[in-house]
NUNU-337255 format. One record per residue (C-alpha): residue in one letter; chain; residue number from 1; x, y, z. Coordinates in nm, 3 decimals. Example, Ala and Ser with C-alpha at 12.3 -4.5 7.8 and 13.67 -1.06 7.14 Angstrom:
REM NUNU-337255
PT nuvex vexse keti    east   north      up
PT     A     A    1   1.230  -0.450   0.780
PT     S     A    2   1.367  -0.106   0.714
This chain:
REM NUNU-337255
PT nuvex vexse keti    east   north      up
PT     M     A    1  -0.008  -0.010   0.003
PT     N     A    2   0.101   0.362  -0.069
PT     P     A    3   0.253   0.499   0.250
PT     N     A    4   0.039   0.810   0.212
PT     T     A    5  -0.258   0.604   0.194
PT     Q     A    6  -0.185   0.419   0.488
PT     A     A    7  -0.122   0.730   0.685
PT     T     A    8  -0.435   0.882   0.572
PT     A     A    9  -0.625   0.565   0.669
PT     T     A   10  -0.461   0.567   1.001
PT     A     A   11  -0.553   0.924   1.061
PT     A     A   12  -0.923   0.825   0.971
PT     D     A   13  -0.933   0.588   1.231
PT     A     A   14  -0.815   0.803   1.511
PT     P     A   15  -1.046   0.985   1.737
PT     P     A   16  -1.125   1.317   1.574
PT     R     A   17  -1.040   1.628   1.789
PT     S     A   18  -1.327   1.802   1.612
PT     H     A   19  -1.645   1.659   1.416
PT     P     A   20  -1.610   1.620   1.051
PT     R     A   21  -1.802   1.876   0.838
PT     A     A   22  -2.090   1.788   0.624
PT     F     A   23  -1.970   2.043   0.354
PT     E     A   24  -1.618   1.874   0.307
PT     P     A   25  -1.581   1.813  -0.076
PT     V     A   26  -1.557   1.417  -0.049
PT     T     A   27  -1.837   1.396   0.196
PT     L     A   28  -2.057   1.639   0.013
PT     V     A   29  -2.022   1.472  -0.320
PT     L     A   30  -2.112   1.136  -0.175
PT     T     A   31  -2.394   1.288   0.008
PT     I     A   32  -2.544   1.445  -0.302
PT     V     A   33  -2.495   1.132  -0.516
PT     L     A   34  -2.653   0.905  -0.247
PT     S     A   35  -2.924   1.141  -0.185
PT     V     A   36  -3.052   1.140  -0.545
PT     L     A   37  -3.037   0.743  -0.518
PT     G     A   38  -3.230   0.787  -0.186
PT     A     A   39  -3.506   1.028  -0.335
PT     L     A   40  -3.565   0.809  -0.640
PT     I     A   41  -3.591   0.478  -0.442
PT     G     A   42  -3.853   0.667  -0.229
PT     I     A   43  -4.056   0.809  -0.509
PT     V     A   44  -4.058   0.462  -0.686
PT     L     A   45  -4.157   0.274  -0.377
PT     I     A   46  -4.423   0.501  -0.238
PT     T     A   47  -4.594   0.527  -0.597
PT     T     A   48  -4.587   0.147  -0.665
PT     L     A   49  -4.587  -0.034  -0.331
PT     G     A   50  -4.717   0.240  -0.102
PT     V     A   51  -4.424   0.216   0.131
PT     S     A   52  -4.104   0.436   0.201
PT     P     A   53  -3.790   0.237   0.316
PT     N     A   54  -3.519   0.351   0.560
PT     T     A   55  -3.238   0.390   0.335
PT     A     A   56  -2.988   0.448   0.635
PT     V     A   57  -2.840   0.136   0.665
PT     I     A   58  -2.773   0.124   0.263
PT     G     A   59  -2.603   0.490   0.300
PT     A     A   60  -2.375   0.350   0.579
PT     L     A   61  -2.278   0.033   0.398
PT     V     A   62  -2.181   0.233   0.076
PT     A     A   63  -1.983   0.492   0.273
PT     M     A   64  -1.791   0.205   0.447
PT     L     A   65  -1.714   0.047   0.108
PT     I     A   66  -1.607   0.357  -0.023
PT     G     A   67  -1.372   0.412   0.282
PT     R     A   68  -1.211   0.087   0.185
PT     I     A   69  -1.099   0.205  -0.133
PT     P     A   70  -0.706   0.237  -0.132
PT     I     A   71  -0.722   0.608  -0.251
PT     G     A   72  -0.597   0.891  -0.010
PT     V     A   73  -0.875   1.113  -0.012
PT     L     A   74  -1.152   0.835  -0.003
PT     A     A   75  -0.982   0.679   0.285
PT     R     A   76  -1.147   0.976   0.494
PT     M     A   77  -1.482   0.798   0.463
PT     R     A   78  -1.338   0.533   0.715
PT     S     A   79  -1.444   0.777   0.981
PT     Q     A   80  -1.752   0.673   1.166
PT     H     A   81  -1.869   0.995   1.179
PT     R     A   82  -1.859   1.095   0.805
PT     Q     A   83  -2.038   0.764   0.754
PT     N     A   84  -2.302   0.891   0.998
PT     L     A   85  -2.328   1.217   0.788
PT     V     A   86  -2.385   1.013   0.463
PT     Q     A   87  -2.648   0.781   0.598
PT     S     A   88  -2.817   1.067   0.760
PT     A     A   89  -2.863   1.252   0.425
PT     I     A   90  -2.964   0.953   0.215
PT     S     A   91  -3.222   0.838   0.474
PT     G     A   92  -3.352   1.205   0.479
PT     S     A   93  -3.371   1.247   0.126
PT     T     A   94  -3.578   0.913   0.091
PT     F     A   95  -3.853   1.016   0.340
PT     A     A   96  -3.846   1.378   0.230
PT     A     A   97  -3.907   1.283  -0.145
PT     A     A   98  -4.164   1.002  -0.076
PT     N     A   99  -4.367   1.132   0.238
PT     S     A  100  -4.304   1.512   0.296
PT     L     A  101  -4.301   1.629  -0.071
PT     L     A  102  -4.461   1.360  -0.318
PT     T     A  103  -4.734   1.260  -0.097
PT     P     A  104  -4.871   1.600  -0.032
PT     I     A  105  -4.880   1.738  -0.396
PT     A     A  106  -5.050   1.403  -0.509
PT     V     A  107  -5.361   1.499  -0.291
PT     P     A  108  -5.458   1.825  -0.508
PT     F     A  109  -5.346   1.616  -0.819
PT     A     A  110  -5.576   1.318  -0.741
PT     L     A  111  -5.858   1.574  -0.675
PT     G     A  112  -5.802   1.705  -1.026
PT     R     A  113  -5.652   2.029  -0.949
PT     N     A  114  -5.321   2.029  -1.118
PT     D     A  115  -5.312   2.399  -1.072
PT     L     A  116  -5.269   2.341  -0.695
PT     V     A  117  -4.972   2.119  -0.713
PT     W     A  118  -4.696   2.385  -0.710
PT     P     A  119  -4.875   2.594  -0.428
PT     M     A  120  -4.889   2.258  -0.227
PT     L     A  121  -4.523   2.189  -0.292
PT     G     A  122  -4.442   2.526  -0.174
PT     G     A  123  -4.625   2.454   0.159
PT     A     A  124  -4.483   2.104   0.174
PT     V     A  125  -4.113   2.266   0.166
PT     I     A  126  -4.229   2.467   0.460
PT     G     A  127  -4.360   2.175   0.652
PT     L     A  128  -4.062   1.986   0.589
PT     A     A  129  -3.829   2.258   0.680
PT     V     A  130  -3.991   2.345   0.990
PT     D     A  131  -4.033   1.973   1.087
PT     S     A  132  -3.664   1.921   1.068
PT     W     A  133  -3.582   2.244   1.258
PT     V     A  134  -3.816   2.169   1.559
PT     L     A  135  -3.643   1.809   1.605
PT     F     A  136  -3.304   1.958   1.590
PT     R     A  137  -3.401   2.205   1.852
PT     V     A  138  -3.575   1.972   2.061
PT     F     A  139  -3.390   1.612   2.032
PT     D     A  140  -3.260   1.492   2.354
PT     S     A  141  -3.509   1.661   2.578
PT     K     A  142  -3.727   1.502   2.828
PT     L     A  143  -4.008   1.485   2.546
PT     L     A  144  -3.774   1.312   2.269
PT     P     A  145  -3.454   1.197   2.489
PT     A     A  146  -3.160   1.050   2.310
PT     T     A  147  -3.193   0.757   2.561
PT     G     A  148  -3.517   0.667   2.373
PT     S     A  149  -3.536   0.354   2.159
PT     W     A  150  -3.535   0.506   1.804
PT     P     A  151  -3.470   0.153   1.657
PT     A     A  152  -3.373   0.244   1.319
PT     G     A  153  -3.100   0.470   1.467
PT     I     A  154  -2.960   0.180   1.663
PT     A     A  155  -2.957  -0.030   1.356
PT     A     A  156  -2.759   0.226   1.164
PT     A     A  157  -2.518   0.312   1.446
PT     E     A  158  -2.461  -0.077   1.514
PT     T     A  159  -2.399  -0.124   1.142
PT     I     A  160  -2.130   0.132   1.124
PT     K     A  161  -1.949   0.028   1.449
PT     A     A  162  -1.971  -0.337   1.328
PT     G     A  163  -1.808  -0.264   1.013
PT     D     A  164  -1.542  -0.056   1.165
PT     T     A  165  -1.466  -0.286   1.467
PT     G     A  166  -1.558  -0.648   1.353
PT     G     A  167  -1.522  -0.934   1.609
PT     R     A  168  -1.800  -1.089   1.818
PT     K     A  169  -2.049  -0.792   1.809
PT     A     A  170  -2.002  -0.792   1.425
PT     A     A  171  -2.081  -1.154   1.383
PT     L     A  172  -2.412  -1.123   1.604
PT     L     A  173  -2.519  -0.820   1.430
PT     G     A  174  -2.445  -0.989   1.086
PT     V     A  175  -2.616  -1.315   1.170
PT     S     A  176  -2.919  -1.121   1.302
PT     A     A  177  -2.931  -0.905   0.995
PT     V     A  178  -2.925  -1.215   0.767
PT     V     A  179  -3.222  -1.355   0.979
PT     G     A  180  -3.398  -1.027   0.941
PT     F     A  181  -3.356  -1.020   0.570
PT     V     A  182  -3.459  -1.383   0.502
PT     G     A  183  -3.764  -1.333   0.738
PT     A     A  184  -3.856  -1.038   0.537
PT     L     A  185  -3.834  -1.219   0.208
PT     F     A  186  -4.092  -1.459   0.332
PT     K     A  187  -4.309  -1.159   0.420
PT     L     A  188  -4.239  -1.186   0.792
PT     P     A  189  -4.223  -0.852   0.970
PT     T     A  190  -3.886  -0.912   1.123
PT     S     A  191  -3.824  -0.534   1.194
PT     A     A  192  -4.103  -0.578   1.452
PT     A     A  193  -3.913  -0.853   1.637
PT     G     A  194  -3.615  -0.640   1.632
PT     V     A  195  -3.803  -0.351   1.773
PT     G     A  196  -3.910  -0.568   2.068
PT     F     A  197  -3.555  -0.611   2.162
PT     L     A  198  -3.494  -0.235   2.179
PT     G     A  199  -3.730  -0.014   2.339
PT     N     A  200  -3.946   0.030   2.641
PT     I     A  201  -4.120  -0.291   2.767
PT     W     A  202  -4.449  -0.134   2.860
PT     A     A  203  -4.465   0.070   2.533
PT     L     A  204  -4.376  -0.228   2.331
PT     A     A  205  -4.631  -0.444   2.506
PT     M     A  206  -4.918  -0.203   2.424
PT     F     A  207  -4.781  -0.196   2.057
PT     G     A  208  -4.787  -0.557   2.026
PT     I     A  209  -5.143  -0.600   2.194
PT     G     A  210  -5.259  -0.340   1.931
PT     L     A  211  -5.098  -0.514   1.650
PT     T     A  212  -5.257  -0.852   1.754
PT     I     A  213  -5.601  -0.711   1.826
PT     G     A  214  -5.586  -0.518   1.498
PT     Q     A  215  -5.508  -0.839   1.308
PT     Y     A  216  -5.774  -1.066   1.443
PT     A     A  217  -6.066  -0.841   1.528
PT     P     A  218  -6.194  -0.879   1.152
PT     D     A  219  -6.194  -1.238   1.210
PT     F     A  220  -6.460  -1.189   1.473
PT     G     A  221  -6.683  -0.948   1.272
PT     F     A  222  -6.562  -0.632   1.415
PT     D     A  223  -6.363  -0.423   1.146
PT     L     A  224  -6.189  -0.156   1.378
PT     G     A  225  -6.080   0.044   1.088
PT     A     A  226  -6.409   0.078   0.922
PT     R     A  227  -6.568   0.190   1.263
PT     H     A  228  -6.271   0.420   1.333
PT     V     A  229  -6.191   0.273   1.654
PT     P     A  230  -5.809   0.316   1.628
PT     H     A  231  -5.866   0.665   1.512
PT     G     A  232  -6.072   0.758   1.842
PT     L     A  233  -5.827   0.588   2.062
PT     M     A  234  -5.556   0.805   1.892
PT     I     A  235  -5.750   1.132   1.938
PT     G     A  236  -5.765   1.063   2.314
PT     A     A  237  -5.419   0.941   2.342
PT     G     A  238  -5.299   1.233   2.137
PT     L     A  239  -5.476   1.488   2.331
PT     V     A  240  -5.322   1.360   2.673
PT     A     A  241  -4.987   1.300   2.508
PT     L     A  242  -5.016   1.690   2.390
PT     V     A  243  -5.083   1.809   2.758
PT     Q     A  244  -4.798   1.581   2.894
PT     A     A  245  -4.577   1.729   2.630
PT     L     A  246  -4.682   2.091   2.747
PT     L     A  247  -4.615   1.969   3.127
PT     L     A  248  -4.258   1.865   3.018
PT     M     A  249  -4.195   2.220   2.896
PT     R     A  250  -4.206   2.352   3.256
PT     T     A  251  -3.885   2.451   3.420
PT     R     A  252  -3.851   2.296   3.760
PT     K     A  253  -3.606   2.138   3.990
PT     G     A  254  -3.552   1.735   4.030
PT     G     A  255  -3.446   1.705   3.652
PT     A     A  256  -3.235   1.427   3.735
PT     A     A  257  -3.529   1.226   3.876
PT     A     A  258  -3.729   1.305   3.571
PT     A     A  259  -3.465   1.181   3.346
PT     A     A  260  -3.432   0.865   3.528
PT     G     A  261  -3.801   0.799   3.498
PT     T     A  262  -3.803   0.876   3.127
PT     K     A  263  -3.575   0.604   3.070
PT     G     A  264  -3.800   0.330   3.213
PT     A     A  265  -3.755  -0.031   3.165
PT     G     A  266  -3.495  -0.141   2.882
PT     T     A  267  -3.312   0.186   2.905
PT     K     A  268  -2.982   0.001   2.844
PT     A     A  269  -3.124  -0.150   2.531
PT     A     A  270  -3.255   0.175   2.400
PT     S     A  271  -2.898   0.327   2.469
PT     G     A  272  -2.743   0.076   2.243
PT     A     A  273  -2.494  -0.190   2.294
PT     G     A  274  -2.162  -0.113   2.475
PT     A     A  275  -2.245   0.262   2.549
PT     A     A  276  -1.990   0.454   2.724
PT     A     A  277  -2.086   0.661   3.020
PT     G     A  278  -1.980   1.008   2.838
PT     P     A  279  -2.311   1.166   2.836
PT     D     A  280  -2.406   1.091   3.202
PT     A     A  281  -2.055   1.187   3.318
PT     D     A  282  -2.081   1.511   3.121
PT     G     A  283  -2.424   1.641   3.228
PT     G     A  284  -2.700   1.427   3.100
PT     R     A  285  -2.941   1.591   2.866
PT     T     A  286  -2.837   1.858   2.595
PT     V     A  287  -3.174   2.006   2.584
PT     E     A  288  -3.350   2.149   2.899
PT     A     A  289  -3.704   2.258   2.959
PT     P     A  290  -3.670   2.625   2.846
PT     Q     A  291  -3.513   2.502   2.523
PT     L     A  292  -3.782   2.249   2.466
PT     R     A  293  -4.049   2.529   2.531
PT     R     A  294  -3.873   2.762   2.274
PT     G     A  295  -3.843   2.488   2.007
PT     L     A  296  -4.209   2.390   2.017
PT     L     A  297  -4.336   2.754   2.036
PT     E     A  298  -4.093   2.853   1.732
PT     G     A  299  -4.241   2.548   1.558
PT     M     A  300  -4.591   2.649   1.627
PT     A     A  301  -4.552   2.989   1.502
PT     L     A  302  -4.338   2.874   1.180
PT     F     A  303  -4.635   2.620   1.106
PT     L     A  304  -4.881   2.885   1.139
PT     C     A  305  -4.678   3.101   0.889
PT     G     A  306  -4.653   2.808   0.653
PT     A     A  307  -5.041   2.778   0.671
PT     V     A  308  -5.088   3.142   0.571
PT     V     A  309  -4.857   3.082   0.276
PT     V     A  310  -5.059   2.778   0.165
PT     A     A  311  -5.388   2.966   0.216
PT     I     A  312  -5.265   3.255  -0.017
PT     G     A  313  -5.089   3.041  -0.279
PT     G     A  314  -5.392   2.784  -0.297
PT     G     A  315  -5.639   3.060  -0.333
PT     V     A  316  -5.798   2.982   0.019
PT     V     A  317  -5.805   3.333   0.100
PT     G     A  318  -6.072   3.416  -0.176
PT     G     A  319  -6.275   3.116  -0.077
PT     L     A  320  -6.344   3.166   0.280
PT     S     A  321  -6.493   3.452   0.495
PT     L     A  322  -6.243   3.600   0.741
PT     P     A  323  -6.349   3.413   1.047
PT     A     A  324  -6.356   3.077   0.851
PT     L     A  325  -5.990   3.170   0.718
PT     V     A  326  -5.853   3.240   1.061
PT     G     A  327  -6.008   2.910   1.180
PT     W     A  328  -5.851   2.717   0.878
PT     V     A  329  -5.505   2.857   0.948
PT     L     A  330  -5.521   2.787   1.320
PT     L     A  331  -5.643   2.437   1.243
PT     A     A  332  -5.367   2.377   0.996
PT     G     A  333  -5.097   2.496   1.221
PT     V     A  334  -5.223   2.293   1.518
PT     A     A  335  -5.261   1.996   1.292
PT     A     A  336  -4.925   2.015   1.173
PT     I     A  337  -4.751   2.034   1.502
PT     V     A  338  -4.966   1.765   1.677
PT     H     A  339  -4.907   1.537   1.371
PT     Q     A  340  -4.537   1.564   1.401
PT     L     A  341  -4.530   1.510   1.784
PT     I     A  342  -4.764   1.190   1.773
PT     V     A  343  -4.573   1.048   1.469
PT     G     A  344  -4.239   1.131   1.647
PT     L     A  345  -4.329   0.982   1.979
PT     A     A  346  -4.467   0.662   1.798
PT     A     A  347  -4.137   0.636   1.595
PT     M     A  348  -3.920   0.682   1.909
PT     H     A  349  -4.076   0.382   2.091
PT     S     A  350  -4.177   0.153   1.828
PT     G     A  351  -3.995   0.235   1.503
PT     W     A  352  -4.322   0.271   1.331
PT     F     A  353  -4.518   0.583   1.274
PT     P     A  354  -4.879   0.620   1.200
PT     A     A  355  -4.858   0.913   0.964
PT     F     A  356  -5.148   0.813   0.730
PT     A     A  357  -5.367   0.750   1.025
PT     V     A  358  -5.322   1.071   1.211
PT     T     A  359  -5.370   1.271   0.898
PT     L     A  360  -5.691   1.085   0.829
PT     I     A  361  -5.780   1.208   1.176
PT     F     A  362  -5.755   1.555   1.095
PT     L     A  363  -5.928   1.494   0.763
PT     I     A  364  -6.230   1.355   0.951
PT     I     A  365  -6.221   1.654   1.179
PT     G     A  366  -6.227   1.880   0.866
PT     L     A  367  -6.528   1.703   0.727
PT     V     A  368  -6.701   1.732   1.050
PT     L     A  369  -6.644   2.112   1.048
PT     H     A  370  -6.757   2.103   0.684
PT     I     A  371  -6.450   2.272   0.543
PT     P     A  372  -6.505   2.312   0.176
PT     T     A  373  -6.307   2.041  -0.065
PT     V     A  374  -6.025   2.266  -0.181
PT     P     A  375  -5.932   2.402   0.159
PT     L     A  376  -5.971   2.058   0.303
PT     A     A  377  -5.738   1.910   0.052
PT     L     A  378  -5.464   2.171   0.121
PT     L     A  379  -5.502   2.119   0.480
PT     V     A  380  -5.446   1.741   0.459
PT     G     A  381  -5.157   1.790   0.220
PT     Y     A  382  -4.996   2.040   0.457
PT     T     A  383  -5.051   1.811   0.743
PT     A     A  384  -4.914   1.514   0.579
PT     S     A  385  -4.590   1.698   0.493
PT     T     A  386  -4.499   1.675   0.867
PT     G     A  387  -4.401   1.405   1.085
PT     P     A  388  -4.197   1.147   0.869
PT     A     A  389  -3.891   1.366   0.843
PT     F     A  390  -3.923   1.455   1.205
PT     A     A  391  -3.909   1.086   1.299
PT     D     A  392  -3.627   1.004   1.056
PT     L     A  393  -3.398   1.283   1.180
PT     G     A  394  -3.458   1.135   1.530
PT     Y     A  395  -3.354   0.787   1.409
PT     D     A  396  -3.016   0.974   1.258
PT     F     A  397  -2.951   1.182   1.573
PT     K     A  398  -2.997   0.878   1.771
PT     A     A  399  -2.732   0.689   1.554
PT     G     A  400  -2.511   0.994   1.568
PT     W     A  401  -2.543   1.006   1.961
PT     L     A  402  -2.440   0.642   1.991
PT     L     A  403  -2.138   0.702   1.794
PT     R     A  404  -2.036   0.998   1.967
PT     R     A  405  -2.059   0.849   2.312
PT     D     A  406  -1.682   0.792   2.366
PT     A     A  407  -1.578   1.166   2.271
PT     A     A  408  -1.410   1.370   2.530
PT     P     A  409  -1.514   1.632   2.608
PT     W     A  410  -1.861   1.472   2.520
PT     R     A  411  -2.108   1.767   2.502
PT     P     A  412  -1.939   2.007   2.259
PT     F     A  413  -1.859   1.702   2.021
PT     E     A  414  -2.217   1.588   2.027
PT     L     A  415  -2.374   1.918   1.967
PT     E     A  416  -2.136   2.006   1.699
PT     G     A  417  -2.177   1.640   1.566
PT     R     A  418  -2.579   1.702   1.582
PT     R     A  419  -2.540   2.011   1.376
PT     Q     A  420  -2.344   1.863   1.115
PT     Q     A  421  -2.603   1.589   1.078
PT     Y     A  422  -2.880   1.839   1.050
PT     L     A  423  -2.680   2.038   0.769
PT     A     A  424  -2.619   1.693   0.587
PT     Q     A  425  -3.001   1.629   0.611
PT     L     A  426  -3.057   1.966   0.461
PT     V     A  427  -2.856   1.866   0.158
PT     G     A  428  -3.065   1.556   0.142
PT     F     A  429  -3.397   1.769   0.147
PT     G     A  430  -3.271   1.998  -0.115
PT     V     A  431  -3.164   1.709  -0.348
PT     A     A  432  -3.515   1.550  -0.263
PT     L     A  433  -3.686   1.878  -0.368
PT     V     A  434  -3.517   1.907  -0.698
PT     V     A  435  -3.594   1.537  -0.781
PT     V     A  436  -3.952   1.568  -0.702
PT     A     A  437  -3.986   1.900  -0.883
PT     I     A  438  -3.845   1.724  -1.188
PT     A     A  439  -4.025   1.387  -1.177
PT     W     A  440  -4.360   1.443  -1.037
PT     K     A  441  -4.517   1.508  -1.369
PT     T     A  442  -4.368   1.192  -1.531
PT     F     A  443  -4.481   0.959  -1.245
PT     F     A  444  -4.836   1.107  -1.202
PT     S     A  445  -4.911   1.131  -1.598
PT     D     A  446  -4.833   0.736  -1.586
PT     G     A  447  -5.089   0.683  -1.315
PT     K     A  448  -4.813   0.632  -1.033
PT     V     A  449  -4.978   0.835  -0.744
PT     P     A  450  -4.906   0.727  -0.384
PT     P     A  451  -5.203   0.510  -0.276
PT     V     A  452  -5.249   0.716   0.058
PT     A     A  453  -5.323   1.031  -0.143
PT     E     A  454  -5.579   0.841  -0.324
PT     V     A  455  -5.754   0.730  -0.003
PT     Y     A  456  -5.729   1.087   0.141
PT     V     A  457  -5.918   1.231  -0.192
PT     T     A  458  -6.163   0.943  -0.177
PT     T     A  459  -6.258   1.009   0.166
PT     I     A  460  -6.304   1.384   0.106
PT     K     A  461  -6.537   1.322  -0.202
PT     T     A  462  -6.746   1.055  -0.005
PT     G     A  463  -6.767   1.220   0.334
PT     L     A  464  -6.849   1.058   0.652
PT     E     A  465  -7.090   0.811   0.776
PT     P     A  466  -7.362   0.929   1.028
PT     G     A  467  -7.226   0.894   1.382
PT     T     A  468  -6.851   0.867   1.284
PT     M     A  469  -6.733   1.147   1.506
PT     T     A  470  -6.955   1.033   1.795
PT     T     A  471  -6.783   0.703   1.790
PT     M     A  472  -6.432   0.851   1.767
PT     L     A  473  -6.515   1.059   2.069
PT     L     A  474  -6.636   0.764   2.272
PT     W     A  475  -6.334   0.567   2.201
PT     A     A  476  -6.114   0.865   2.281
PT     I     A  477  -6.195   0.812   2.643
PT     P     A  478  -6.025   0.468   2.703
PT     G     A  479  -5.742   0.602   2.464
PT     A     A  480  -5.685   0.896   2.693
PT     L     A  481  -5.706   0.682   2.991
PT     V     A  482  -5.430   0.429   2.880
PT     Q     A  483  -5.213   0.716   2.787
PT     L     A  484  -5.264   0.894   3.129
PT     L     A  485  -5.183   0.557   3.316
PT     G     A  486  -4.870   0.508   3.126
PT     G     A  487  -4.721   0.853   3.155
PT     P     A  488  -4.516   1.037   2.899
PT     S     A  489  -4.221   0.818   2.939
PT     R     A  490  -4.424   0.505   2.806
PT     Q     A  491  -4.662   0.658   2.565
PT     M     A  492  -4.890   0.349   2.618
PT     G     A  493  -5.205   0.491   2.455
PT     V     A  494  -5.015   0.637   2.161
PT     L     A  495  -4.863   0.307   2.099
PT     L     A  496  -5.182   0.097   2.148
PT     A     A  497  -5.350   0.313   1.896
PT     T     A  498  -5.045   0.283   1.660
PT     G     A  499  -5.075  -0.082   1.681
PT     L     A  500  -5.439  -0.090   1.611
PT     L     A  501  -5.383   0.142   1.302
PT     V     A  502  -5.097  -0.031   1.129
PT     A     A  503  -5.231  -0.375   1.223
PT     T     A  504  -4.944  -0.559   0.995
PT     P     A  505  -5.000  -0.929   0.996
PT     Q     A  506  -4.788  -1.127   1.232
PT     A     A  507  -4.635  -0.815   1.363
PT     G     A  508  -4.804  -0.832   1.702
PT     W     A  509  -4.675  -1.179   1.751
PT     M     A  510  -4.325  -1.082   1.661
PT     V     A  511  -4.320  -0.807   1.905
PT     L     A  512  -4.484  -1.001   2.190
PT     G     A  513  -4.252  -1.294   2.115
PT     A     A  514  -3.928  -1.077   2.127
PT     L     A  515  -4.050  -0.928   2.457
PT     V     A  516  -4.095  -1.285   2.598
PT     V     A  517  -3.745  -1.409   2.472
PT     R     A  518  -3.607  -1.059   2.609
PT     Q     A  519  -3.715  -1.153   2.966
PT     L     A  520  -3.614  -1.520   2.935
PT     Y     A  521  -3.274  -1.438   2.834
PT     T     A  522  -3.219  -1.184   3.100
PT     R     A  523  -3.342  -1.425   3.345
PT     W     A  524  -3.122  -1.717   3.218
PT     R     A  525  -2.799  -1.488   3.242
PT     R     A  526  -2.850  -1.406   3.592
PT     R     A  527  -2.920  -1.757   3.696
PT     G     A  528  -2.745  -1.831   4.020
PT     V     A  529  -2.611  -1.487   4.065
PT     T     A  530  -2.715  -1.329   4.417
PT     D     A  531  -2.500  -1.020   4.431
PT     P     A  532  -2.686  -0.710   4.346
PT     A     A  533  -2.402  -0.549   4.160
PT     A     A  534  -2.332  -0.874   3.949
PT     R     A  535  -2.705  -0.922   3.861
PT     E     A  536  -2.699  -0.548   3.743
PT     E     A  537  -2.395  -0.634   3.541
PT     S     A  538  -2.553  -0.946   3.421
PT     D     A  539  -2.873  -0.768   3.312
PT     E     A  540  -2.685  -0.485   3.148
PT     Q     A  541  -2.491  -0.740   2.930
PT     A     A  542  -2.795  -0.912   2.829
PT     E     A  543  -2.958  -0.591   2.703
PT     N     A  544  -2.654  -0.510   2.511
PT     D     A  545  -2.663  -0.872   2.333
PT     L     A  546  -3.031  -0.805   2.275
PT     S     A  547  -2.976  -0.476   2.135
PT     L     A  548  -2.740  -0.624   1.882
PT     V     A  549  -2.981  -0.882   1.782
PT     G     A  550  -3.262  -0.620   1.761
PT     A     A  551  -3.024  -0.391   1.557
PT     G     A  552  -2.962  -0.658   1.307
PT     L     A  553  -3.298  -0.774   1.255
PT     V     A  554  -3.408  -0.414   1.183
PT     A     A  555  -3.118  -0.366   0.964
PT     G     A  556  -3.181  -0.678   0.759
PT     S     A  557  -3.555  -0.598   0.729
PT     S     A  558  -3.468  -0.232   0.587
PT     L     A  559  -3.221  -0.402   0.327
PT     N     A  560  -3.481  -0.604   0.213
PT     D     A  561  -3.741  -0.301   0.191
PT     V     A  562  -3.484  -0.125  -0.025
PT     G     A  563  -3.441  -0.454  -0.227
PT     Q     A  564  -3.823  -0.415  -0.333
PT     L     A  565  -3.709  -0.145  -0.604
PT     T     A  566  -3.664  -0.431  -0.841
PT     K     A  567  -4.005  -0.564  -0.779
PT     A     A  568  -4.143  -0.196  -0.831
PT     L     A  569  -3.955  -0.149  -1.133
């Protein structure tokens, strides 16, 4: 090997004194190229199969392979932190293109109003931008802690670490990824099993129960979706979750106790395998209550401004009276921020987010309020633009948080790394916008419209059956009670409603089975151990092992999702 190349590789492996920059030439070029790929994958799959895969693992693998090319400048990509920047950008471009941009503009198109596509795209861009900005401001707060599960983030981080270090952990992760990939090939939701090894046990138990009930209720002649039972539960749970979020914004003493309560059961697994004590030793959370409050209030104000832009661009101003227009803007702003919070909380705990269902809730509310067709379609599109990017950025920040835990001093390195990830995702968002702006006419003219957009439009045209809102409000009561019982750290009501809404076949058994295996393995490892300190160490090692298994299953399932591109084409 060339001595210069070897020296560069050695330098890349050494712990950096400052975090790599998102706009370094090599990183930026790779980011743009992979972001184009991610955006195209997202558009093709959302319009043909109705899904948007997490491409973060693909980005990490490509960056790792490029880092092994024996060319001096490319060896810089051996840095875990540069790989993290690249995987953040490609996953961001995928979700932005598919969920935050293409799906919203498909709503007016499916309604037959092609003239509203560009105004809706402008509103979607605002929703996407505010979505990511709010998460950047509030990640690692009591509401959205870095110690939360964020399963896809753990999968990306462990993939990057395994590729760098190898050894037993890499073998365990690799075997689990193969199992996840093969299981997904046979239509088994192996990612659900992976999630069961990673998060809060109480939250995941409710998620698994919801999935199982949602799968089997139709067999007993009770179609939960048709009766809007899950939507009602989500309304109740979501309202309580919103109040709980507002309470977390208060500034008060005892933050350490609150932080401990937030971690709850399974925190060690949620923190990732082999986590160092850096964050705990350096002050805990990076976002306190005042910052959380400012971030959410800024987000609310920006969403309201975005709603005004959509109202003007979409012609809503001329079609509604002044009181109705003010009400529409307020509803759009509230819907946007509530949508992003519910989607983010569900994604943090379960790795799944019910974006379609929560948007449908606000669509139903709009129908109950008798909002005219065009303003309602724009409201739905604007609401749909928020949430997925919020959740995806949370996954990526989690991955970066895990990779940066050994840094010293930790806090400045973590904050700078998070900022660079945000900048990398903005690059991905920009690429996604260009791709969508160029490609939407071709896809839509060929009849390739996201299925969820067609469902929204069909619901707008057909209206509601009598008593729908009453039914939803009745079911909101148990949803609120379950959410209140679990508290903000477990999000039991939101997760129960999420499980009922997604109702993926066999996913409930996967989650519940993983929870059983998790408990049995932990008890098996501690057999014969009586010393409390030794028991705690044994439990921690068990959680570390299981988190690797869970990360591998999620990574393997994600690879299979991306592989569906060939089927779509």
